[in-house]
Phi, psi and omega in degrees: 000133180292165178300318185294319180291320179301317181300314183289328178296314181297318180301315180297322180292314182291325177296315179298317179293324176294319182296317178301313179297309179303321179295317179296316179297320177300312182295317182296313182295318181296323178300313181294323180295311183292337176291330187265339181231148176294150185310318182292328181277343181283080182287162176299328177303311179288326180293318178295322178293321183282329182264339185074018183237136184290166177302316181296322179295315176301313182297335181294324177273320187222106187302326181235161176297322181297320182292323176295314178304314180299319181293327179291317176299316181299319183284311191262350175245294190293318183279316186290331178254020178298151178306324182295335179276343183255330187246128180245131178301149185213161179280340177223161178291328177297320176291325180298317179298315181298316180298322181298313180294324178295322180289325178293316179298323180293319178294319181295321180294322180293315179296314184301324178299328184271318182293334180295347176283344179284136180278128178295142177239122181064233182263005181290157177236175176299332180283315177290329176302324180297309183290336172293338181285332187296325178294334175292324180296315179296331185273318192250354179260117180308137174057030183301320183301313180292322179293318180292326177295313177297318182301309180287328176296326175295325177297305181299324179300318178297318178298313183301315179296317180294321184289318180296322179295321181288331176289317178298321180287347185083011180284321173254154180305142184292338181268010180299126178279108185297315184294315183293317181297318178301316181290324179297313178298318181290328177288327175298314180299311186289320180296315174296321179301315181290311184298318185284346183297341182268005182219260185267351186089162184303127178268108183292336175294318179291323177300314179300316182297319182292315180294317179295327180296313181295317176304314183295330179286333180265345184297136177293140181248000000 
């Protein structure tokens, strides 16, 4: 490769990396923006103020506000909370639970660094702002109901598989109702996440104790 071609190749690589960085920052800033304001109230004026990018600059990446919103949901909801990000294969169900809590804690730490940028309004917190975002997803993300149904089904499927394997190994009782148990573990996580969102946020130590307690009741003796 000639010197001139190498220079242009380097420029293209740097430009590509810069675009990726700018796009990620735009999505992060827009996410914080949507947390604080309803989709309809999140005008381009507010978006440009929050992101530091002009309307033309935002439109370069996402031609419409809805496309920007969808990209935010994809990045900060569907991808970040995907079952692959929460569940790690393990040799025992006890280890499976430990891995799950570890992955939840890691995601929370990452979120908190982002959510603390959001200005609280009234008695709301950065955690309740997150749950307040979910109704917007259902209303403004096309086919959200179907997408979220598939999303949660993947979650429950991972619980079912891990529980069924634990029953086969003799780690959990042979009379364990796999479907009911999968829902119980999943509901502990979701219920605690929601309830704690109005105060201190999910306590992962408490989550781990709760999951371990249910595990101890189902464990084969």
